[in-house]
C-alpha positions, 0 to 999 in steps of 0.5 A: 913864476915871479912875473906871474905872481906880480900880475896876480898881486896887481890884479888884487890891487885893482880890486882894492882900488875899485873899492876905495876910489873911482876908475877910468875907461877909454878907447881910441873910440867911444868907451862902452857904458856899463848900461850897454846891452851886448849879446856876445858875452853870454849868448843872450842880451845882457847889460855889460854891468851884468857880466864879469867880462871885458867887452868893447862895442864899436857902435853903428855911430862909430862905424858911420864916422869911419866911412873912409876906413876898412874893417881891419883899420877900425879894429886896430883902434881897439886897445889890446887888439893889433891888426897887423897889415891894417896899414899895408896894401889893401890886398895883403893879409890882415893878421888879428892879434888879440891880447898877444895871442896868435891869429888862430886863437881869436874866433871870428863870428858874423852874426854869431856864426863862426867863419873860420877859413877851413883851407887856411894854414891855421884856419884863421879868417882874413877880416879884409874879406868883409866889406865895412858897409855891411856892418851894423856893430861889432862886439869884441869879447876879451878872454877865453870863451870856449865854454860858450863858443868852442874851439879857437875862442882862446884869447877872445871873440870878435862878433861882426853884426851885420845890418838888419831891417828896421823901421820904415823902408829907406834907401842909402847910397855912398860915393867916395874917392881918395889916394892911390886912385881908390874909389867906392860906391855903395847902395842899401835898402833897409826897413820893414815890408809888412811883417818882413824885415829886409836889409840889402847892401851892395858895395864896390871898392876899386884901388890902383894901390901901391906896391906891397913889397918894399924895394931894397933900393929906393931908386927901384920902382915896383909894380902897383898891386891893384885891389878890388872888392865887391860885397853883398849882404842880405838879411831877411826875417819874417814873423809867423806870429807874435812869438815865432820868427823865421830868419835868413842871411847871405854875405858874399864878398869877392876880393881880387888883388895883385901880389908880390914875390915876398919881402923886398921882392916884386912880381908883376904876374902874381894875382889872387882871388878870394870869394867868401860866401856865408849863408844861414837860415833859422828860427827864433821862438820867444818864450814867456821867460826865455828864448829858443833858437835854431840856426844852420849855416854854410861857410865856403871860402875859395882862395885862388892864386895865379903866379906867372901862369901856375895856378893853385887853389885852396877851398874850405867849407864849414857846415854849422848847426846850433841850437840855443835855449835861454831861460830866466828861472827866477830873479836869482838865476838865468840859464843858457844851454845849447848844442852845436855840430860843426863839419869842416873840409878842404880841397887844396892844390898847389905846386908845394906838395900833394893835393888835399881832398875833402874826402881825407881832409875833414873832421867834425865836432859835436858839443853840449854847453850850459852856463848858469848866471846868478844874480844876488840883489843886483850886486853880486853876479856869477857865471858858472859854465861848462862845455863838453866836446867830442871831436872826430880826431881827438875824442872828448874835451871839457872846458869851464868858466868861473866868472864872479863880479860885484856891482857897487853903487850901480857904477863900479864893477869889479870882476874876476875870471878863471876859464879854460879853452882849447884849439884843435889843429887846422885841417892843413896842419893835420893832413898836409905834407908838414903834418906830424906823422906821430900826430898833433895834440890840441892846444889847451889853455887856462885864463886868469883875469881880474879887472874893474869898470866904472861909469862915474859922474852920470857916465861922463867918466869911464875907466876900464882896467884889466890884468890877465895871464894865459897859459897854453899847453901843447902850443902848435908851432912850425919848426924842426922835430926831434927826428930832424924833419921840419913841420908842425909840432907841439911845444911844451907851453906858451905863457902870455900876460898883460895889462890894459887900461882905458879912460874916457872923459866926456865933459859935455855933449860936444867934446869926448876924450879917450886914451888907452895903454896896453902891455903884453908879454909872451914867451914859449917854453919848448920843453919842461924845465927849459927857460922861456923865450920871447916869441910875440913876432909882429906884436908890440909889447907896449901900445897906447893911443888917444882920441878927441872928438868934437861936435861944433854943432848938430851938423859939423864934427871933427875927430883926431885919432892917435896911436903909438906902436912899440917896436916889434920883432919879425922874421923874413926869408931872403932870395936864398931862403935864408932866415933874417931876423929884424926889429920893426921900429916903433912909430906914432900915427895920427888920423883925422876925420871931419863930417858935415851933415846937411838938413836934407839927409846928405853927409859930406866926409873927409878922412886923412890917415897917417897925417904926418906921414909916419914911416913904418912897417907892419911886415918886414920888407913890405910897404905901408900907406903914407899920408892918404885921404878919402873924401865922400858923400852919402845920401839917405832917402826915406 
C-alpha cells in the first residue's frame, strides 16, 4: 500500500508540474504530436489532444526507415513495451510485455480486428507471424481498454494497420540481403482503379539463421535453425455511392522454422510450420454527423510441429462480427456505440495429453458497449464508457472507463484514467489436462493512470510522462494446487506499477533527438494477507533509450538507436527437468541505419544492428544476434 500511495502522489505531482511548466515527450523513434489523428483510442478518428490516453504511433515514414527490421524489432523500440525474443533467432517466439503485464494481457489487432491465437496456451498472438512489408502504420494504446475492445485489453492494445489503396496506381519492389544468409524480396501494387482502391503486397524472407539454443560448452557446434516467411496482403474497397463503401481484406502469412530441444539443448530434427490467415468483409456508411460500420472476420491459425518424426498440431479459429456506430450529437458530445460477437474454437493433437476438438474446446462471447466523449470549449474533455459482456462459460461481466483530460494553451494535455478490464482463460487453460477440475475464474483488473503530454515551441519539444498502477484479481497462473496436482489456478492478486517518460527535441528539419525511461515493478499475492513476491520474469524493471536522426540533405539520412535493458529474472528446466533460476544480465545495444534516395524513385539502405556486438540473452539458454547487417534497394514505379 505504501508503494501505491507513492505513485498516486507522483501522479498528482505530474499534474502540478504540467500546470506550472512545460513538458518533454520522446521515444526511440519520432514522438507523436498532440495533433496526430488516431483511431484505436476511441474507435473513431480523433486527435491525440482530444483523448486522455497515451498513444504511440509508428508512422509509415518510420516503417520505411526500418526496412531491415522485423515487426517485433520495431515494436521493441517503444518505451514501456518489451518484446522478448526480438533479438533472438527469427523462428523463436516473440513475447510482448506491455507495461510489465503478461503476454496474454495485451490485445493484438490487425486493422482493428482481434487476432488472438485460439490454439495458444494463453491465447496470445505471435507477432513474428506478420510480415512488416504489409504494414502502413501501428498504433500502441497503453492502459486498460476493455470497454471498447473486450477481453485481453488489460495492459493495452497494439493495432497493426495494413496498407490500403490510395492515389494513382503504382508498384513497388524491394531486394535485400545480409547476415546469416538472410535475403528478402517484396513487391506491391497500390492505388485506385476507377472507384476501387487496391493494395496488394507479397514478400518472401529466407534465412539460414543460427542456432536458437546456446551451447553450455563454447566449443560445441549446434545446428543452424533456418527460417522462411511468405506474406501476402490484399485490401480492397469499393464505393457504391458517395456514402456507402464495401471493403474486404486478406492477410496470409506462412512461417517455417527449425527449432531446438530447449535451453542449452540442440535438436537437428525439430521443425515448425505456422500458417496465419485472416479474412474480413464489411460495409461502411458515412452519415451526415457520424458513421456506421459492420465487419465480419475469420481468423485461422495453424501450428504444426515435427519432432524426430513425431507430429503434433494446434489449430485455432475465431469468428468475429462487430458493428460500430459513431455520432456527433453536438459540439459538446460525441457518441460511440457497438455490438460484438466472437466465437473461438481449437483442435489440438500431441503426445502430451488427450486431443482437444472444436466440439468440446470452444466458447463465445457477446458484448454491447457505449462511450460518451464530452468536450467543453476544447479545454475540458472526458470519456465515460461501459461495456456489458455475456460469456458462454462465465456469464455476465461489466467494465467501465472514466477518462478526463484538460488541454491548456493548445499545447499541454493533462489527463487521468480510471478503468476496469478483464481476461477470460484460454481454451487450452479451460479444457486441457491441466485445467482446474473446480474451474477457473476470469481475471478482472483495475487501472489507474495520470499523465501529461505537450507540444512546445511549434512542436519542436515534446514531453510525455505517465504514472500507472494496475491491480489484477484472480490472476491465472500455472503451479501446484491445494490438492497437490499441477495445472492452472487462480492466484489472489497481481499488482503492477510504473513510470514512463519520453522526451523529443527537433531543433531543425534536419535533426531529431529523442530519449525515454521506463520503470515497472510487479508482484503476485498468492493468498489474502500474504506478502507479495516480485514475479516479472524476462521483464526489466528499468529500461531506457535514445534515438538521433539526421537528414544531411533531401536524399541522405542517418539514424542511431540506443537501448539499455536492465537485468531480468528467468527460469528454465535442465535435461533432468529440474527448475533452474537465473538472472539475465543487463546490456546496452546500439543500432545504426543509413538511407539514400536517388532522384529516380530508387532508395538504397543499410541497417547495422547490435553495432558493438553486445552479448546478452532474451531467454536463458538461447542465443541472440551478434553484430549483424542488412543492405538493400527499393524501387517505386508510377
